[in-house]
C-alpha positions as CSV (number, residue, x, y, z in Angstrom):
1,M,38.7,26.9,177.4
2,S,37.1,30.3,177.2
3,D,37.9,30.9,173.3
4,C,36.5,27.1,172.2
5,L,33.7,27.0,170.2
6,F,32.5,23.7,171.3
7,C,33.2,24.8,175.0
8,K,31.0,27.6,174.4
9,I,28.1,25.2,173.1
10,V,28.6,23.0,176.2
11,S,28.2,26.1,178.6
12,G,25.2,27.3,176.7
13,E,26.8,30.5,175.5
14,I,26.2,29.6,171.9
15,P,23.0,27.5,170.9
16,A,22.8,24.3,169.2
17,T,20.1,21.7,168.0
18,K,20.9,19.1,170.7
19,V,20.4,15.4,169.8
20,Y,21.7,14.0,173.2
21,E,23.2,15.1,176.4
22,D,24.4,13.5,179.4
23,E,26.9,14.5,182.3
24,T,30.0,13.9,179.8
25,V,28.9,13.9,176.2
26,L,26.9,16.3,174.1
27,A,25.8,15.7,170.5
28,F,24.2,18.2,168.3
29,R,23.2,18.7,164.6
30,D,26.0,20.2,162.4
31,I,25.2,23.7,160.9
32,A,26.7,22.7,157.6
33,P,25.4,19.3,157.2
34,Q,27.5,17.0,154.6
35,A,24.8,14.2,154.6
36,P,21.1,14.0,155.6
37,V,22.2,12.8,158.9
38,H,25.1,15.0,160.3
39,V,25.5,15.0,164.2
40,L,28.6,16.0,166.1
41,V,29.5,14.2,169.3
42,I,31.7,15.9,171.7
43,P,33.0,15.2,175.1
44,K,32.3,18.1,177.6
45,V,35.7,18.1,179.0
46,H,38.0,19.9,176.6
47,I,40.4,17.3,174.9
48,P,42.1,19.2,171.8
49,S,42.1,16.4,169.5
50,A,42.5,12.5,169.2
51,A,46.2,13.2,169.4
52,A,45.3,14.2,173.1
53,I,43.3,11.2,174.3
54,T,45.4,9.5,177.4
55,Q,44.6,6.9,180.0
56,E,43.1,9.7,182.1
57,N,40.4,10.8,179.6
58,S,39.9,7.7,177.4
59,A,36.7,6.6,179.3
60,V,34.9,9.6,178.3
61,V,36.1,8.9,174.6
62,A,34.6,5.4,174.8
63,H,31.4,6.6,176.0
64,C,31.2,9.0,173.0
65,F,31.3,5.9,170.8
66,E,28.4,4.3,173.2
67,V,26.6,7.6,172.4
68,I,27.4,7.3,168.7
69,A,25.8,3.7,168.7
70,Q,22.5,5.1,170.3
71,I,22.4,8.3,168.0
72,A,22.7,6.1,164.9
73,A,19.9,3.7,166.0
74,A,17.6,6.5,167.0
75,E,18.2,8.3,163.5
76,G,17.6,5.2,161.8
77,L,21.1,4.8,160.1
78,D,20.4,1.0,159.9
79,N,22.2,0.7,156.4
80,G,25.4,2.3,157.9
81,F,26.9,5.2,159.0
82,R,30.5,7.1,158.9
83,V,32.3,8.4,162.1
84,V,34.9,10.9,161.3
85,S,37.5,12.6,163.6
86,N,39.8,15.0,161.9
87,C,43.2,15.5,164.0
88,G,45.0,18.7,163.5
89,P,45.0,21.4,160.6
90,H,46.6,19.3,157.9
91,A,43.6,16.7,158.4
92,G,40.9,19.5,158.3
93,Q,40.2,20.1,162.0
94,T,38.7,23.4,162.4
95,V,37.9,23.3,165.9
96,S,40.5,22.2,168.4
97,H,37.9,20.3,170.5
98,L,38.0,16.4,170.2
99,H,34.6,15.9,168.0
100,F,33.2,13.0,165.9
101,H,31.0,13.6,162.8
102,V,28.3,11.0,162.5
103,L,27.3,10.8,159.0
104,G,24.4,8.9,157.3
105,G,21.2,8.8,155.6
106,R,22.3,8.2,152.2
107,Q,25.0,6.2,150.4
108,L,28.4,7.7,151.0
109,A,31.2,8.0,148.8
110,L,33.9,5.4,149.1
111,E,36.8,7.3,148.2
112,M,39.0,9.5,150.7
113,A,40.0,12.9,150.1
């Protein structure tokens, strides 16, 4: 998608501080971190949100979670971490490209907004 912020990061048009990259997944630091560790994990293929996960693209989503586990270990998140994916504008999704926020490095609040 030519107007997608995350597709532009994948293509290298917009710089990002990469944490991990392979042929299907890219992970980079959030520019407005909400915790000491705040990494975004995205599939390189454009999937608009969790609502668009299908049999055809679910393998890349599963791989995202394998990468999330690797990143959490590499970042030293031994005491736990949170994985968040907002789906749609009412949930707070601001970029229409499936992404997972990996948050950790401190005690996170238990209440949900």
